[in-house]
C-alpha positions in Angstrom: 97.0 66.2 144.2 93.4 66.3 145.4 90.6 68.2 143.7 86.9 68.9 144.2 84.3 68.2 141.6 80.5 68.5 141.5 78.6 65.3 141.4 76.2 64.9 138.4 72.6 64.0 139.1 70.2 61.9 137.1 68.8 65.0 135.5 72.3 66.4 134.5 73.0 67.3 130.9 75.2 64.9 129.0 78.4 66.9 129.7 81.1 65.1 131.6 82.6 68.0 133.5 81.5 69.6 136.7 77.8 70.7 136.9 77.5 74.3 138.0 75.2 74.7 141.1 75.3 71.0 142.0 74.5 70.7 145.7 76.9 67.8 146.4 80.6 67.8 145.7 83.4 65.3 146.5 87.1 65.5 146.9 89.3 63.1 145.1 91.7 62.8 142.2 91.8 61.8 138.5 92.7 58.2 138.0 95.9 59.2 136.3 97.2 60.5 139.6 96.4 57.2 141.3 98.2 55.1 138.7 102.0 54.7 139.3 103.9 53.0 136.4 105.1 49.6 137.6 102.7 49.4 140.5 99.4 47.7 139.7 96.2 48.3 141.7 94.9 45.4 143.7 92.7 43.3 141.3 89.5 43.9 143.4 90.1 47.7 143.2 90.8 47.6 139.5 87.7 45.7 138.7 85.6 47.9 141.0 86.8 51.1 139.3 86.3 49.5 135.8 82.7 48.4 136.8 81.8 52.0 137.8 83.3 53.4 134.5 81.2 50.8 132.5 78.1 51.7 134.5 78.6 55.4 133.8 79.2 54.6 130.1 75.9 52.6 130.1 74.0 55.6 131.6 75.3 57.9 128.9 74.7 55.3 126.1 71.1 55.0 127.2 70.8 58.8 126.6 72.4 58.4 123.2 75.9 59.5 124.1 79.4 58.0 124.3 82.1 59.8 126.3 84.5 60.1 123.3 87.6 60.8 125.4 88.0 58.0 128.0 91.4 57.9 129.6 92.7 58.1 133.2 92.8 61.9 133.1 89.0 61.9 132.5 88.1 59.4 135.3 87.7 61.1 138.7 87.8 58.9 141.8 86.3 60.6 144.7 86.9 60.3 148.4 84.3 57.5 148.7 86.0 55.5 145.9 83.1 56.3 143.6 83.9 57.1 140.0 82.8 60.1 137.9 83.5 60.5 134.2 84.8 64.0 133.4 86.3 65.3 130.3 87.1 68.0 127.8 83.6 69.3 127.5 80.6 67.2 126.7 79.7 63.7 125.7 79.7 62.6 122.0 76.5 61.6 120.4 76.6 58.0 119.3 77.3 58.1 115.6 79.5 61.1 115.8 83.3 61.3 116.1 85.7 63.2 118.2 89.4 64.0 118.2 91.6 62.8 121.0 94.1 65.0 122.9 97.7 64.2 123.9 96.4 62.5 127.1 94.5 60.0 124.9 97.6 58.7 123.0 97.9 55.4 125.0 94.2 54.8 125.1 93.0 55.5 121.6 91.2 52.6 119.8 92.9 51.5 116.5 90.1 52.8 114.4 90.3 56.3 115.8 93.8 56.5 114.4 92.7 56.0 110.8 90.8 58.3 108.5 87.7 56.1 108.6 84.3 56.4 110.3 84.1 54.7 113.7 81.6 54.0 116.4 82.5 56.2 119.5 80.9 53.7 121.9 83.0 50.8 120.7 86.0 53.1 120.8 85.2 53.9 124.4 85.0 50.1 125.1 88.5 49.7 123.8 89.7 52.6 126.0 88.1 51.0 129.0 90.0 47.8 128.2 93.3 49.7 128.1 92.6 51.4 131.4 91.6 48.1 133.1 94.8 46.5 131.7 96.9 49.3 133.1 95.2 49.1 136.5 95.9 45.4 136.7 99.4 45.4 135.1 100.8 48.7 136.3 101.3 49.7 132.7 99.2 50.1 129.5 99.3 47.2 127.1 101.3 49.2 124.6 104.2 51.5 125.7 106.7 53.2 123.4 109.5 55.7 124.0 108.7 56.9 120.5 105.1 58.3 120.7 104.8 58.1 117.0 105.0 54.3 117.3 102.0 54.0 119.6 99.3 54.2 116.8 101.0 51.3 115.0 101.1 49.2 118.2 97.4 49.7 118.8 96.6 48.8 115.2 98.9 45.8 114.8 100.5 44.5 118.0 99.0 41.8 120.1 98.5 42.9 123.7 100.2 40.9 126.4 98.0 38.4 128.3 96.9 40.1 131.5 97.1 36.8 133.4 100.9 37.1 133.1 100.7 40.2 135.3 98.8 38.7 138.2 97.8 35.1 138.6 95.0 36.1 141.0 92.9 37.5 138.1 90.0 35.1 137.4 89.6 33.6 134.0 86.5 35.6 133.4 88.5 38.8 134.0 91.2 37.7 131.6 88.6 36.9 128.9 86.9 40.3 129.5 90.1 42.3 129.1 91.0 40.3 125.9 87.5 41.0 124.5 87.7 44.8 125.3 91.1 45.1 123.5 90.1 43.4 120.3 91.4 45.3 117.2 88.2 44.9 115.2 85.5 47.1 116.7 82.6 44.8 115.9 84.3 42.0 117.8 84.3 43.9 121.0 81.3 43.6 123.5 78.8 46.4 123.0 76.3 45.4 125.7 77.4 47.5 128.6 75.0 45.8 131.0 76.7 42.5 130.2 80.1 44.1 130.8 79.0 45.5 134.1 77.6 42.1 135.1 80.9 40.3 134.2 82.9 42.9 136.2 80.6 42.2 139.2 81.1 38.5 138.8 84.8 38.9 138.7 84.8 41.1 141.9 82.8 38.5 143.7 85.1 35.7 142.6 88.1 37.7 143.8 86.4 38.2 147.2 85.9 34.5 147.4 
């Protein structure tokens, strides 16, 4: 199902939804409508989308905001294959917390499922890792018929190695996915510029 969304400009507020009155709009669809269980995206496309998500995260972080609700339903891929972050309302100030909706269940960082303070930016980094894994493998790292079991899997289970899903994924890409999915928030990469650069390097290596 296609949709139309307004493109945000550099002067847009930190909200992640459509910007009323924006002059430019694009047709496209949320990433969740492009992902088919059991059918991975081509590695180059997956890393391209992940790189744009990370770049958008970096722009928001520079303004002091995390997204707070990253999942395929909140990633809009337009008709130029550009990515826009959308969401349930507005960005989350770094240092604040936000509750996740049902669409977030497979993408919530382990620390968000506990009654403890957490860093929304590092939680978003984990969610980026889950989405990148799903784009490459055709399924999230943790799947359960019993939704109540998902929080335990995110907290305790070791994610599968993404290299097992597609041998074309370069070693740098495998290492990046592993680092994004680390259980301990402080062990995940926080430097979004470095994440973007790694994703670009992986794209170039895939292109040969």
